[in-house]
Residue frames as qw, qx, qy, qz and C-alpha x, y, z in Angstrom:
[[0.707, -0.613, 0.012, 0.354, 55.46, 25.97, -13.86],
 [0.194, 0.932, -0.300, -0.067, 58.40, 28.23, -14.37],
 [0.875, 0.294, -0.312, 0.225, 61.61, 26.66, -15.50],
 [0.616, -0.043, -0.381, 0.688, 63.78, 28.58, -13.04],
 [0.222, -0.934, -0.165, -0.225, 63.82, 31.40, -10.52],
 [0.314, 0.599, -0.479, 0.559, 66.71, 33.30, -9.00],
 [0.155, -0.397, 0.647, -0.633, 67.65, 32.06, -5.57],
 [0.794, -0.193, -0.318, -0.480, 65.22, 29.13, -5.65],
 [0.800, -0.066, -0.561, 0.202, 67.54, 26.96, -3.61],
 [0.036, 0.570, -0.412, 0.710, 68.18, 29.48, -0.88],
 [0.193, -0.076, 0.793, -0.572, 65.80, 27.95, 1.64],
 [0.023, -0.378, -0.917, -0.125, 62.64, 25.87, 1.86],
 [0.001, -0.680, -0.563, 0.470, 60.67, 28.68, 3.40],
 [0.066, 0.720, -0.028, -0.691, 61.62, 31.50, 1.06],
 [0.183, -0.193, 0.729, 0.631, 62.20, 29.89, -2.33],
 [0.010, 0.250, 0.806, 0.536, 59.91, 30.09, -5.37],
 [0.050, -0.733, -0.647, 0.205, 57.36, 32.45, -3.82],
 [0.330, 0.478, 0.231, 0.780, 56.84, 35.75, -5.64],
 [0.286, -0.818, -0.244, -0.435, 54.87, 37.61, -2.99],
 [0.648, -0.753, -0.013, 0.113, 56.48, 39.39, -0.04],
 [0.233, 0.851, -0.450, 0.136, 59.90, 40.91, 0.25],
 [0.685, 0.187, -0.629, 0.318, 62.94, 38.92, 1.20],
 [0.641, -0.679, -0.343, 0.100, 62.80, 38.42, 5.00],
 [0.031, 0.900, -0.265, 0.344, 64.59, 41.25, 6.76],
 [0.768, -0.011, -0.472, 0.432, 67.79, 40.41, 8.60],
 [0.312, -0.884, 0.102, -0.332, 68.55, 41.88, 12.00],
 [0.341, 0.522, -0.677, 0.390, 71.74, 41.73, 13.98],
 [0.247, -0.341, 0.710, -0.564, 71.92, 39.30, 16.88],
 [0.706, 0.102, 0.568, -0.411, 69.18, 36.84, 15.90],
 [0.430, 0.464, -0.623, -0.460, 70.50, 34.87, 12.97],
 [0.702, 0.085, -0.680, -0.192, 70.83, 31.14, 12.55],
 [0.261, 0.036, -0.824, 0.501, 71.68, 30.37, 16.20],
 [0.332, 0.065, 0.387, -0.858, 68.64, 32.29, 17.40],
 [0.698, 0.119, -0.333, -0.622, 66.37, 30.57, 14.90],
 [0.579, 0.096, -0.808, 0.043, 67.67, 27.15, 15.94],
 [0.085, -0.016, -0.741, 0.666, 67.19, 27.85, 19.63],
 [0.488, 0.099, 0.165, -0.852, 63.68, 29.23, 19.13],
 [0.707, 0.120, -0.541, -0.440, 62.73, 26.23, 17.00],
 [0.454, 0.054, -0.849, 0.264, 64.08, 23.78, 19.57],
 [0.109, 0.053, 0.594, -0.796, 62.36, 25.53, 22.47],
 [0.582, 0.117, -0.073, -0.801, 59.11, 25.54, 20.50],
 [0.757, 0.122, -0.525, -0.368, 58.99, 21.94, 19.29],
 [0.388, 0.141, -0.852, 0.323, 60.48, 20.16, 22.31],
 [0.344, -0.177, 0.437, -0.812, 57.79, 21.35, 24.71],
 [0.827, -0.030, -0.158, -0.538, 55.10, 18.86, 23.54],
 [0.760, 0.147, -0.623, 0.115, 57.47, 15.91, 23.96],
 [0.170, 0.234, -0.656, 0.697, 58.63, 17.08, 27.37],
 [0.531, -0.146, 0.249, -0.796, 55.03, 17.58, 28.52],
 [0.865, 0.041, -0.342, -0.364, 53.93, 14.21, 27.18],
 [0.616, 0.190, -0.690, 0.329, 56.84, 12.46, 28.86],
 [0.037, -0.223, 0.569, -0.790, 56.23, 14.23, 32.17],
 [0.625, -0.036, 0.217, -0.749, 52.51, 13.47, 32.13],
 [0.328, -0.069, 0.941, 0.042, 52.98, 9.90, 30.86],
 [0.594, 0.602, 0.444, -0.297, 50.65, 10.61, 27.93],
 [0.303, -0.271, 0.590, 0.697, 51.31, 10.56, 24.22],
 [0.387, 0.532, 0.735, 0.166, 48.06, 10.45, 22.26],
 [0.163, 0.946, 0.262, -0.102, 47.82, 14.25, 21.96],
 [0.475, -0.557, 0.294, 0.615, 51.53, 14.94, 21.45],
 [0.460, 0.248, 0.598, 0.607, 51.23, 14.77, 17.66],
 [0.082, 0.845, 0.444, 0.287, 48.63, 17.51, 17.48],
 [0.379, -0.876, -0.001, 0.300, 50.56, 19.66, 19.95],
 [0.560, -0.292, 0.442, 0.638, 53.73, 19.19, 17.89],
 [0.356, 0.521, 0.566, 0.530, 51.97, 20.09, 14.63],
 [0.104, -0.948, -0.298, -0.042, 50.61, 23.24, 16.26],
 [0.470, -0.741, 0.180, 0.445, 54.04, 24.31, 17.50],
 [0.527, -0.049, 0.536, 0.658, 55.81, 23.66, 14.19],
 [0.238, 0.675, 0.536, 0.448, 53.14, 25.40, 12.13],
 [0.233, -0.946, -0.181, 0.135, 53.09, 28.34, 14.54],
 [0.524, -0.527, 0.317, 0.590, 56.85, 28.65, 14.17],
 [0.428, 0.172, 0.595, 0.658, 56.65, 28.63, 10.37],
 [0.074, 0.797, 0.506, 0.320, 53.77, 31.13, 10.26],
 [0.395, -0.781, -0.149, 0.461, 55.61, 33.54, 12.56],
 [0.531, 0.590, 0.189, 0.578, 56.44, 36.41, 10.20],
 [0.356, -0.050, -0.274, 0.892, 57.27, 38.79, 13.03],
 [0.189, -0.594, -0.316, -0.715, 55.52, 42.05, 13.79],
 [0.342, -0.476, 0.344, -0.734, 53.70, 43.19, 16.92],
 [0.161, -0.066, 0.921, -0.348, 52.69, 40.84, 19.71],
 [0.594, 0.354, 0.398, -0.602, 49.04, 41.23, 18.71],
 [0.604, 0.527, -0.415, -0.431, 49.82, 40.47, 15.07],
 [0.227, 0.323, -0.918, 0.039, 51.74, 37.35, 16.07],
 [0.405, 0.064, 0.746, -0.524, 48.89, 36.25, 18.34],
 [0.716, 0.433, 0.039, -0.547, 46.64, 36.16, 15.28],
 [0.498, 0.504, -0.677, -0.197, 49.20, 34.09, 13.37],
 [0.018, 0.197, -0.943, 0.268, 49.54, 31.50, 16.14],
 [0.560, 0.228, 0.520, -0.603, 45.77, 31.38, 16.53],
 [0.688, 0.485, -0.286, -0.457, 45.54, 30.66, 12.81],
 [0.273, 0.390, -0.879, 0.015, 48.07, 27.85, 13.24],
 [0.270, 0.019, 0.852, -0.448, 45.93, 26.24, 15.93],
 [0.639, 0.394, 0.226, -0.621, 42.77, 26.72, 13.87],
 [0.550, 0.484, -0.582, -0.352, 44.37, 25.02, 10.85],
 [0.118, 0.208, -0.957, 0.166, 45.36, 21.97, 12.93],
 [0.403, 0.193, 0.680, -0.581, 41.90, 21.79, 14.50],
 [0.647, 0.459, -0.073, -0.604, 40.18, 22.07, 11.12],
 [0.468, 0.413, -0.754, -0.204, 42.34, 19.33, 9.61],
 [0.027, -0.099, 0.937, -0.334, 41.93, 17.04, 12.61],
 [0.531, 0.275, 0.458, -0.658, 38.17, 17.55, 12.59],
 [0.664, 0.461, -0.332, -0.487, 37.97, 16.71, 8.90],
 [0.324, 0.345, -0.881, 0.005, 40.17, 13.65, 9.41],
 [0.259, 0.016, 0.828, -0.497, 38.03, 12.44, 12.30],
 [0.632, 0.345, 0.186, -0.668, 34.94, 12.75, 10.15],
 [0.735, 0.445, -0.404, -0.313, 36.32, 10.44, 7.45],
 [0.141, -0.466, 0.858, -0.167, 38.26, 8.03, 9.71],
 [0.535, 0.044, 0.818, -0.206, 37.51, 4.39, 9.00],
 [0.677, 0.630, 0.341, -0.166, 36.26, 5.05, 5.46],
 [0.627, -0.135, 0.428, 0.636, 38.96, 4.52, 2.83],
 [0.341, 0.548, 0.482, 0.593, 37.29, 6.37, -0.01],
 [0.182, -0.951, -0.230, -0.102, 36.20, 9.27, 2.16],
 [0.588, -0.643, 0.189, 0.453, 39.72, 9.51, 3.55],
 [0.558, 0.113, 0.471, 0.674, 41.17, 9.48, 0.04],
 [0.143, 0.790, 0.427, 0.415, 38.71, 12.18, -1.01],
 [0.370, -0.916, -0.084, 0.133, 39.59, 14.35, 1.99],
 [0.610, -0.423, 0.325, 0.586, 43.31, 14.04, 1.24],
 [0.445, 0.401, 0.508, 0.619, 42.74, 14.88, -2.41],
 [0.035, -0.913, -0.330, -0.237, 40.74, 17.99, -1.50],
 [0.468, -0.834, 0.078, 0.283, 43.33, 19.23, 1.01],
 [0.620, -0.151, 0.430, 0.638, 46.15, 18.58, -1.48],
 [0.315, 0.637, 0.471, 0.522, 44.28, 20.53, -4.16],
 [0.232, -0.958, -0.167, 0.000, 43.90, 23.40, -1.71],
 [0.603, -0.549, 0.264, 0.516, 47.65, 23.34, -1.14],
 [0.537, 0.198, 0.503, 0.647, 48.29, 23.49, -4.88],
 [0.117, 0.852, 0.408, 0.307, 45.99, 26.49, -5.25],
 [0.266, -0.963, 0.020, -0.046, 47.83, 28.58, -2.65],
 [0.871, -0.190, 0.054, 0.450, 51.37, 27.15, -2.84],
 [0.532, 0.302, 0.121, 0.782, 52.85, 30.01, -4.88],
 [0.151, -0.893, -0.272, -0.326, 50.97, 32.78, -3.07],
 [0.136, -0.782, 0.445, -0.415, 53.23, 33.01, -0.01],
 [0.366, 0.227, -0.867, 0.251, 55.26, 30.56, 2.13],
 [0.305, -0.056, 0.632, -0.710, 52.81, 31.01, 5.02],
 [0.759, 0.194, -0.007, -0.622, 49.87, 29.92, 2.87],
 [0.677, 0.314, -0.656, -0.114, 51.80, 26.91, 1.59],
 [0.134, 0.209, -0.847, 0.470, 52.83, 25.82, 5.09],
 [0.498, 0.026, 0.452, -0.739, 49.29, 26.19, 6.43],
 [0.801, 0.249, -0.223, -0.497, 47.84, 24.15, 3.58],
 [0.523, 0.306, -0.791, 0.090, 50.45, 21.39, 4.01],
 [0.022, -0.112, 0.805, -0.582, 49.75, 21.10, 7.72],
 [0.662, 0.105, 0.168, -0.723, 46.00, 21.11, 7.10],
 [0.780, 0.269, -0.498, -0.266, 46.56, 18.09, 4.86],
 [0.374, 0.266, -0.822, 0.337, 48.85, 16.41, 7.39],
 [0.314, -0.088, 0.608, -0.724, 46.48, 16.96, 10.33],
 [0.785, 0.153, -0.083, -0.595, 43.66, 15.48, 8.24],
 [0.704, 0.288, -0.647, -0.052, 45.76, 12.42, 7.44],
 [0.140, 0.244, -0.808, 0.518, 46.90, 11.86, 11.03],
 [0.499, -0.009, 0.457, -0.736, 43.37, 12.09, 12.43],
 [0.815, 0.237, -0.181, -0.497, 41.98, 9.81, 9.71],
 [0.823, 0.300, -0.482, 0.004, 44.71, 7.17, 9.74],
 [0.474, 0.287, -0.654, 0.515, 46.82, 7.34, 12.90],
 [0.167, -0.144, -0.659, 0.719, 45.65, 9.06, 16.06],
 [0.113, -0.708, -0.660, -0.225, 41.92, 9.69, 16.73],
 [0.060, 0.354, -0.130, 0.924, 41.14, 13.31, 17.50],
 [0.338, -0.522, -0.749, 0.227, 39.37, 13.76, 20.82],
 [0.113, -0.908, -0.296, -0.276, 37.43, 16.75, 22.21],
 [0.581, -0.748, 0.013, 0.321, 40.09, 17.39, 24.85],
 [0.667, 0.061, 0.275, 0.690, 42.66, 17.91, 22.09],
 [0.143, 0.850, 0.265, 0.432, 41.06, 21.28, 21.34],
 [0.450, -0.891, 0.062, 0.016, 42.39, 22.55, 24.65],
 [0.779, -0.272, 0.294, 0.483, 45.79, 20.98, 23.96],
 [0.516, 0.497, 0.326, 0.617, 46.08, 22.77, 20.64],
 [0.097, -0.934, -0.141, -0.314, 45.06, 26.08, 22.23],
 [0.647, -0.722, 0.132, 0.206, 47.59, 25.69, 25.04],
 [0.717, -0.152, 0.357, 0.579, 50.49, 24.94, 22.71],
 [0.351, 0.713, 0.299, 0.529, 49.54, 27.66, 20.23],
 [0.295, -0.944, -0.008, -0.151, 49.71, 30.07, 23.19],
 [0.750, -0.499, 0.250, 0.355, 53.01, 28.55, 24.33],
 [0.666, 0.266, 0.339, 0.609, 54.55, 28.92, 20.85],
 [0.094, 0.882, 0.182, 0.424, 53.42, 32.56, 20.81],
 [0.544, -0.831, 0.092, 0.071, 55.08, 33.10, 24.19],
 [0.773, -0.180, 0.303, 0.528, 58.34, 31.71, 22.83],
 [0.460, 0.588, 0.316, 0.586, 58.16, 34.02, 19.82],
 [0.123, -0.916, -0.078, -0.374, 57.41, 37.16, 21.81],
 [0.711, -0.682, 0.100, 0.136, 59.56, 36.18, 24.78],
 [0.785, 0.047, 0.195, 0.586, 62.61, 35.67, 22.62],
 [0.301, 0.672, 0.162, 0.657, 62.35, 39.16, 21.16],
 [0.420, -0.875, -0.023, -0.241, 61.78, 40.68, 24.59],
 [0.835, -0.445, 0.126, 0.299, 64.78, 38.80, 25.97],
 [0.679, 0.129, 0.243, 0.681, 67.10, 39.85, 23.13],
 [0.036, -0.715, -0.125, 0.687, 65.67, 43.35, 22.79],
 [0.002, -0.263, 0.615, 0.743, 65.59, 42.87, 19.01],
 [0.595, 0.395, 0.500, -0.489, 62.00, 42.91, 17.80],
 [0.368, 0.062, 0.772, 0.515, 61.60, 41.04, 14.53],
 [0.326, 0.321, -0.090, -0.885, 59.82, 43.16, 11.88],
 [0.727, 0.343, 0.510, -0.306, 56.82, 41.80, 10.01],
 [0.058, -0.305, 0.723, 0.617, 57.50, 40.16, 6.63],
 [0.442, 0.431, 0.768, -0.170, 53.86, 39.25, 5.96],
 [0.173, 0.221, 0.559, 0.780, 52.49, 40.07, 2.48],
 [0.329, 0.171, 0.182, -0.911, 49.65, 42.49, 1.91],
 [0.562, 0.364, 0.696, -0.259, 46.19, 41.17, 1.12],
 [0.500, 0.754, -0.057, -0.423, 46.17, 43.15, -2.13],
 [0.128, 0.590, -0.756, -0.252, 49.36, 41.43, -3.30],
 [0.365, -0.010, 0.925, -0.106, 47.95, 37.99, -2.45],
 [0.570, 0.565, 0.485, -0.346, 44.68, 38.63, -4.33],
 [0.382, 0.764, -0.320, -0.409, 46.54, 40.04, -7.34],
 [0.037, -0.425, 0.887, 0.173, 48.77, 36.97, -7.59],
 [0.454, 0.217, 0.843, -0.191, 45.82, 34.57, -7.32],
 [0.534, 0.701, 0.228, -0.413, 43.95, 36.49, -10.02],
 [0.278, 0.742, -0.492, -0.362, 46.93, 36.62, -12.39],
 [0.097, 0.349, -0.927, -0.099, 47.70, 32.87, -12.15],
 [0.712, 0.004, 0.375, -0.594, 44.20, 31.41, -11.88],
 [0.868, 0.336, -0.243, -0.274, 44.41, 29.03, -14.86],
 [0.458, 0.465, -0.720, 0.237, 47.86, 27.73, -13.96],
 [0.287, -0.296, 0.691, -0.594, 46.80, 27.22, -10.35],
 [0.824, 0.079, 0.200, -0.524, 43.72, 25.20, -11.33],
 [0.802, 0.396, -0.442, -0.068, 45.74, 22.93, -13.61],
 [0.233, 0.444, -0.751, 0.429, 48.40, 22.44, -10.94],
 [0.525, -0.211, 0.527, -0.634, 45.75, 21.70, -8.31],
 [0.907, 0.169, -0.045, -0.383, 44.19, 18.98, -10.47],
 [0.696, 0.423, -0.564, 0.138, 47.53, 17.30, -11.10],
 [0.018, -0.404, 0.719, -0.566, 48.58, 17.45, -7.45],
 [0.716, -0.109, 0.334, -0.604, 45.24, 16.01, -6.39],
 [0.914, 0.257, -0.248, -0.193, 45.65, 13.10, -8.81],
 [0.467, 0.466, -0.672, 0.337, 49.21, 12.44, -7.63],
 [0.305, -0.333, 0.625, -0.637, 48.06, 12.40, -4.01],
 [0.860, 0.023, 0.132, -0.493, 45.20, 10.01, -4.77],
 [0.846, 0.348, -0.404, -0.003, 47.49, 7.60, -6.62],
 [0.234, 0.477, -0.698, 0.481, 50.21, 7.78, -3.94],
 [0.507, -0.263, 0.514, -0.640, 47.71, 7.11, -1.15],
 [0.919, 0.107, 0.055, -0.376, 45.93, 4.22, -2.86],
 [0.714, 0.443, -0.526, 0.130, 49.21, 2.65, -4.02],
 [0.013, -0.461, 0.701, -0.544, 50.56, 2.84, -0.48],
 [0.707, -0.130, 0.414, -0.559, 47.47, 1.06, 0.81],
 [0.917, 0.287, -0.178, -0.213, 47.64, -1.60, -1.90],
 [0.553, 0.473, -0.614, 0.307, 51.29, -2.24, -1.04],
 [0.753, -0.494, -0.424, 0.094, 50.38, -2.53, 2.64],
 [0.365, 0.352, -0.334, 0.795, 52.56, 0.37, 3.74],
 [0.357, -0.526, -0.673, 0.377, 51.75, 1.26, 7.36],
 [0.104, -0.658, -0.190, 0.721, 51.98, 5.04, 6.84],
 [0.461, 0.493, 0.545, 0.497, 50.58, 5.89, 3.38],
 [0.011, -0.974, -0.223, 0.035, 49.96, 9.46, 4.51],
 [0.464, -0.611, 0.318, 0.557, 53.73, 9.96, 4.55],
 [0.451, 0.203, 0.623, 0.606, 53.66, 9.39, 0.79],
 [0.091, 0.856, 0.470, 0.194, 50.88, 11.97, 0.53],
 [0.301, -0.905, 0.002, 0.302, 52.86, 14.48, 2.55],
 [0.556, -0.251, 0.461, 0.644, 55.93, 13.87, 0.39],
 [0.351, 0.569, 0.565, 0.484, 53.91, 14.94, -2.65],
 [0.060, -0.948, -0.265, -0.163, 52.82, 18.24, -1.10],
 [0.533, -0.690, 0.162, 0.462, 56.31, 18.90, 0.27],
 [0.506, -0.207, 0.512, 0.662, 58.15, 18.64, -3.03],
 [0.328, 0.580, 0.590, 0.455, 55.64, 19.83, -5.64],
 [0.156, -0.625, -0.141, 0.752, 56.14, 23.57, -6.14],
 [0.451, 0.839, 0.150, -0.265, 55.46, 26.25, -8.71],
 [0.129, 0.790, -0.558, -0.219, 59.11, 26.10, -9.73],
 [0.952, 0.204, -0.199, -0.112, 59.97, 22.96, -11.75],
 [0.571, 0.459, -0.554, 0.394, 63.70, 22.91, -11.07],
 [0.243, -0.460, 0.554, -0.650, 63.20, 23.70, -7.41],
 [0.886, -0.121, 0.113, -0.434, 60.70, 20.81, -7.16],
 [0.879, 0.286, -0.368, 0.104, 63.27, 18.43, -8.58],
 [0.260, 0.484, -0.605, 0.576, 65.88, 19.59, -6.12],
 [0.558, -0.362, 0.377, -0.645, 63.38, 19.16, -3.32],
 [0.963, 0.023, -0.133, -0.233, 62.73, 15.57, -4.39],
 [0.696, 0.359, -0.506, 0.361, 66.43, 14.75, -4.32],
 [0.027, -0.469, 0.531, -0.706, 66.91, 16.49, -0.98],
 [0.731, -0.285, 0.199, -0.587, 63.88, 14.80, 0.57],
 [0.970, 0.068, -0.225, -0.060, 64.79, 11.26, -0.52],
 [0.588, 0.388, -0.500, 0.504, 68.49, 11.66, 0.30],
 [0.179, -0.477, 0.439, -0.740, 67.74, 13.41, 3.57],
 [0.851, -0.256, 0.043, -0.456, 65.22, 10.74, 4.58],
 [0.910, 0.141, -0.354, 0.165, 67.77, 7.98, 3.97],
 [0.361, 0.423, -0.495, 0.668, 70.47, 9.86, 5.91],
 [0.401, -0.432, 0.315, -0.744, 68.14, 10.78, 8.76],
 [0.930, -0.164, -0.114, -0.309, 66.69, 7.28, 8.99],
 [0.796, 0.225, -0.452, 0.333, 70.16, 5.80, 9.11],
 [0.122, 0.435, -0.479, 0.753, 71.28, 8.20, 11.82],
 [0.635, -0.362, 0.171, -0.661, 68.13, 7.53, 13.86],
 [0.952, -0.038, -0.287, -0.097, 68.57, 3.77, 13.59],
 [0.612, 0.279, -0.512, 0.535, 72.16, 3.97, 14.79],
 [0.114, -0.399, 0.404, -0.815, 71.35, 6.38, 17.63],
 [0.755, -0.268, 0.027, -0.598, 68.18, 4.54, 18.63],
 [0.904, 0.036, -0.424, 0.048, 70.07, 1.25, 18.70],
 [0.484, 0.235, -0.529, 0.656, 72.68, 2.66, 21.05],
 [0.108, -0.046, 0.450, -0.885, 70.38, 4.78, 23.22],
 [0.305, -0.358, -0.816, -0.337, 67.05, 3.21, 24.18],
 [0.181, -0.454, -0.643, 0.589, 66.02, 5.07, 27.34],
 [0.114, 0.869, 0.470, 0.099, 63.32, 7.77, 27.15],
 [0.261, -0.874, 0.076, 0.402, 65.76, 10.37, 28.45],
 [0.455, -0.284, 0.580, 0.613, 68.33, 9.39, 25.86],
 [0.325, 0.509, 0.680, 0.415, 65.77, 9.53, 23.07],
 [0.034, -0.950, -0.284, 0.128, 64.68, 12.98, 24.27],
 [0.362, -0.670, 0.324, 0.562, 68.30, 14.09, 24.04],
 [0.417, 0.079, 0.698, 0.577, 68.43, 12.79, 20.47],
 [0.176, 0.785, 0.571, 0.166, 65.23, 14.66, 19.61],
 [0.192, -0.915, -0.039, 0.352, 66.69, 17.86, 21.04],
 [0.419, -0.407, 0.520, 0.623, 69.87, 17.43, 19.02],
 [0.360, 0.391, 0.712, 0.459, 67.88, 16.82, 15.81],
 [0.049, 0.915, 0.400, -0.015, 65.84, 19.98, 16.43],
 [0.319, -0.799, 0.157, 0.484, 68.97, 22.04, 17.12],
 [0.358, -0.283, 0.622, 0.636, 70.70, 21.00, 13.88],
 [0.482, 0.621, 0.618, 0.003, 67.56, 21.36, 11.72],
 [0.280, 0.950, 0.090, -0.110, 68.26, 24.91, 10.51],
 [0.225, -0.724, 0.559, 0.337, 72.07, 24.80, 10.50],
 [0.545, 0.024, 0.795, 0.264, 71.80, 21.63, 8.43],
 [0.465, 0.755, 0.461, -0.009, 69.38, 23.32, 6.06],
 [0.048, 0.933, -0.205, -0.293, 71.82, 26.19, 5.62],
 [0.349, -0.464, 0.732, 0.355, 74.61, 23.78, 4.60],
 [0.171, 0.052, -0.821, -0.542, 72.44, 21.66, 2.27],
 [0.645, -0.138, -0.095, -0.745, 68.74, 21.01, 1.88],
 [0.777, -0.027, -0.622, -0.094, 69.23, 17.27, 2.32],
 [0.348, 0.072, -0.695, 0.625, 70.81, 17.79, 5.74],
 [0.357, -0.108, 0.258, -0.891, 67.82, 19.82, 6.91],
 [0.798, -0.037, -0.334, -0.501, 65.52, 17.04, 5.70],
 [0.632, 0.096, -0.732, 0.236, 67.74, 14.48, 7.42],
 [0.009, 0.135, -0.597, 0.791, 67.38, 16.27, 10.75],
 [0.608, -0.050, 0.093, -0.787, 63.59, 16.28, 10.46],
 [0.803, 0.064, -0.542, -0.240, 63.51, 12.61, 9.41],
 [0.439, 0.111, -0.754, 0.476, 65.66, 11.68, 12.41],
 [0.252, -0.131, 0.399, -0.872, 63.42, 13.78, 14.65],
 [0.752, -0.030, -0.145, -0.642, 60.25, 12.00, 13.49],
 [0.773, 0.089, -0.629, -0.013, 61.75, 8.51, 13.68],
 [0.278, 0.126, -0.706, 0.639, 63.18, 9.08, 17.16],
 [0.443, -0.132, 0.233, -0.856, 59.85, 10.51, 18.25],
 [0.841, -0.015, -0.318, -0.437, 58.06, 7.37, 17.09],
 [0.633, 0.120, -0.706, 0.292, 60.67, 5.22, 18.80],
 [0.047, -0.183, 0.554, -0.811, 60.09, 7.19, 22.00],
 [0.684, -0.085, 0.020, -0.725, 56.35, 6.58, 21.72],
 [0.833, 0.082, -0.527, -0.149, 56.97, 2.91, 21.06],
 [0.383, 0.201, -0.722, 0.540, 59.27, 2.68, 24.08],
 [0.295, -0.144, 0.432, -0.840, 56.69, 4.27, 26.35],
 [0.793, 0.042, -0.010, -0.608, 53.94, 2.00, 25.02],
 [0.514, -0.297, 0.804, 0.022, 56.18, -1.08, 24.93],
 [0.783, 0.523, 0.318, -0.112, 55.41, -1.53, 21.23],
 [0.571, -0.210, 0.455, 0.650, 58.26, -2.14, 18.75],
 [0.378, 0.830, 0.063, -0.406, 58.51, 0.48, 15.98],
 [0.673, 0.063, 0.504, 0.538, 59.94, 0.05, 12.49],
 [0.220, 0.888, 0.215, -0.341, 59.58, 3.64, 11.42],
 [0.200, -0.616, 0.483, 0.590, 62.92, 4.06, 9.61],
 [0.256, 0.042, 0.849, 0.460, 62.25, 1.59, 6.80],
 [0.209, 0.703, 0.677, -0.061, 58.61, 2.65, 6.56],
 [0.003, 0.849, 0.032, -0.528, 59.62, 6.31, 6.26],
 [0.168, -0.422, 0.633, 0.627, 62.08, 5.66, 3.44],
 [0.239, 0.280, 0.879, 0.303, 59.59, 3.52, 1.50],
 [0.143, 0.794, 0.563, -0.182, 56.70, 5.99, 1.84],
 [0.046, -0.799, 0.129, 0.586, 58.76, 9.08, 1.02],
 [0.210, -0.245, 0.742, 0.587, 60.27, 7.40, -2.04],
 [0.227, 0.490, 0.825, 0.163, 56.82, 6.36, -3.24],
 [0.080, 0.867, 0.344, -0.351, 55.46, 9.89, -2.80],
 [0.111, -0.675, 0.369, 0.630, 58.40, 11.44, -4.65],
 [0.290, 0.047, 0.834, 0.467, 57.95, 9.01, -7.53],
 [0.181, 0.712, 0.675, 0.074, 54.36, 10.14, -8.03],
 [0.067, -0.869, -0.068, 0.486, 55.41, 13.76, -7.57],
 [0.250, -0.390, 0.591, 0.660, 57.99, 13.38, -10.34],
 [0.235, 0.371, 0.821, 0.364, 55.35, 11.93, -12.66],
 [0.051, 0.856, 0.474, -0.199, 53.02, 14.82, -11.79],
 [0.187, -0.717, 0.209, 0.638, 55.78, 17.32, -12.53],
 [0.251, -0.092, 0.738, 0.620, 56.33, 15.82, -15.99],
 [0.149, 0.605, 0.761, 0.179, 52.61, 15.82, -16.81],
 [0.059, -0.872, -0.272, 0.401, 52.20, 19.40, -15.63],
 [0.219, -0.535, 0.406, 0.708, 55.13, 20.58, -17.75],
 [0.219, 0.172, 0.804, 0.525, 53.71, 18.90, -20.87],
 [0.060, 0.750, 0.659, 0.012, 50.27, 20.37, -20.33],
 [0.138, -0.809, -0.056, 0.569, 51.66, 23.84, -19.73],
 [0.190, -0.303, 0.589, 0.725, 53.54, 23.67, -23.04],
 [0.156, 0.409, 0.839, 0.324, 50.40, 22.37, -24.73],
 [0.016, -0.856, -0.489, 0.166, 48.40, 25.32, -23.44],
 [0.442, 0.654, 0.061, 0.610, 51.18, 27.68, -24.48],
 [0.445, -0.892, -0.057, -0.052, 51.90, 28.94, -20.96],
 [0.564, -0.616, 0.408, 0.369, 55.59, 28.05, -21.13],
 [0.372, 0.689, -0.509, -0.357, 58.14, 28.17, -23.90],
 [0.980, 0.138, -0.117, -0.079, 58.80, 24.82, -25.59]]
């Protein structure tokens, strides 16, 4: 791992990735536009689930919308259609893998290790590749441990991938400001993979081990959501050592802040409509919060997830204790990620890839 990179703390999506130019800025669609597009994209699954009095497929629809939003690098409508189709395919592939190992602890652990290793192999290639690999891992975990994936969910994923594409294209049509493509070239991606093959393989092995230990430790401790610990590992471990450390601090601090805010809000507002309003507010402040400080962006997402689970619990008349669970799992995952970071740094010095 590199000890530092210029601008590593600028944003989660753009930091520590050498391939692709800095995203182009265009007048009229800055932070407010991004926040509104994100909110319009991610709130649709919750609104549909609430209107149809169903919730089992909402998670997969939400994953599809968020991943589609993050993979949207602009460009022509046809180019974006491919990106959103890829987002849906990634969620379907992860959910299918998770369904295949559901109910088998060791198979589930193996699947999570493999998907985490895949993330580590592509993490430094481009933000889009890193996001896709993370969500592949998350979809696998959810299908294996939380919500069974059903055949009808294929149609749900397709519908919401199409919806997210409509939001992307519709926004640009409405504003008259077409976002240019910031996608990397295939040649640049292949060159980076070739030039960093040894480092990538070492990093993949260490990430895989950290994920396995985090998952099994979470199960031994009886944590209800051990996959959150797994996801924490793949969120914070990056090619940049210092950036990874900052991500750990931001994720733990943001989770505590977001959990606290969700507990207070959820204690005061318990109706489904009120919880939907809280979810909308969390989505709206996600990117402005990220701009102010990484921990605030993480806090918004933590509050969003906890309020979403409280909404599901309210609709199913099942009490949820997601706030405490979230903090415990994220902290556990970050602890193993920190250990992995230290081991990786030592091995890189031993191999002579970094200066002592």
